[in-house]
C-alpha angles and dihedrals in degrees: 000000000000095000092052089052092050121094090260090060099209119163107210112198129201088251091064091251116138121207118193116213119221121247090253094057121096131186112223125188127192107195138173094215141345096236094124099035117106118232088250091060094045092049090055097049119085095227117212108183114203107192109199090213094061093046093052122197097280098093088054092052093045094051090046093051088052092061102045114118110299094240090055091048090054089055103083098193093058094048092047093049092050092048092049093046092051093044092048103045115013101075092042091048093051089046092052090048094053094044102043115014126077116222122206088201113030121237135189126231093244093058093045086053092052091049092057090048092048094054091048090047090058090058093045093050094088087061094068111113125219136165095286102033123061123185113227128212091248092058092051089049090049089053091047090061092053099045093099093050094045091050094049091048091051092043092055093046094049112028095032101037107074095066133086127267091267088049090052089055089054094044091050089056094047096044093051093050099039106030111018092047092053097045092048092222116167099236130169111261100198102078140024122293086246093064096069135069123203109239108211092197097053094029087225143114115252131182112256091236089061093057095070127057118253112282122240123182116243104234089210094055117100118238095258090053096058111102114179111201116237128187089260095051093045091053095043094051091044095057095039091053092044091053098041095047087053093051096255125136120237135204120198115195125180142124122290116282099027095115101255097139096036094051095044092048089051091049092049094044102047113007110052125089120266096260092067117089118188134221123185128202127176115207121215134183090267099048112124132205089243093054092049091047094049093047093051094041090055091056095049123089125213111253102177137330108323095352122106134174146121119318112298111280094021133095126212118226107198115202114200116192122202092013093177098053103088110110117253115245124224097287099041102263123127105214100208090054090046088057093051089046089052089057091047090053102035103018094236150025141231125273107248094194099052109041091185094063118096124235113309110233111206118202136190101022126135122191126219117179136181125200142167123237115274118284139074094059093320120116 
């Protein structure tokens, strides 16, 4: 490593072979920390420290607003409203979360910000124009009247959702005093902000329980097949379905026995549109990156040269259970997760069996994962 980072740029392999990099090649690393890097390596790297706190969340918001559907971007009042809402409440919400609310699974502000944007994206998706569908001025004006409510709904279910039940009580009090009061939204006062869904059709807040039909037990079902909907399962399935049908990935953390796997399995089996096909993988401490890659590669079909994916016209929803189970290697990485992250960053991976083949691009896959909080072998 050190010789390749030197000015002579020579990569020395175990076999004794030496490969010289050209002058136009650069080595780049994106690392979490330097705890296992030697001083020699550190001295050779031109370190550029990007501290998230000094960047703030404004660049994320600005770049997101630049890629909302074109018809919405042309409507100045909607864009200005979104910008003002993010400027006013996002930083304060994240500050309150960090200072006062415990998190079973730690998050970072950038990811919370992306969560709120993803939820709003799902509601803005119908405003994308194509050859058949044109968006009218009336529809845009209708959206304009709902922006505050949609922002508030997404704000509650991103900034205020990663904490515990006690934390949710605190967040409910804070958000009513600091956000609802300033937005002048007519919101029910009797329960928590988490107990209501915003109905886009009726432009009204409705209790989650009222969004599903009354449950009757099928007398032919065996005991282990009976799944009674609760407020938590209704909410979880609603958001997972909303995200997946809009091409967004979803992670569901929670303690053992809270119905994560069962509810996701039911959603994937019975409640998704026809074009979605599902694959399920359960990670264990012994799962390797090669096993994961081989399992997935076997399921993909070749679409054209170098491009793979589900059958044409379909999308694969890959459900990964116990995402945080794979054992950490010597330097702290979890190889199966690195493979999934490689797909997230580069939309594909290399074929291990045929070294001559170029990079395999993989299209039309959406990831859903479930995991327990850290502890007991889980990271």
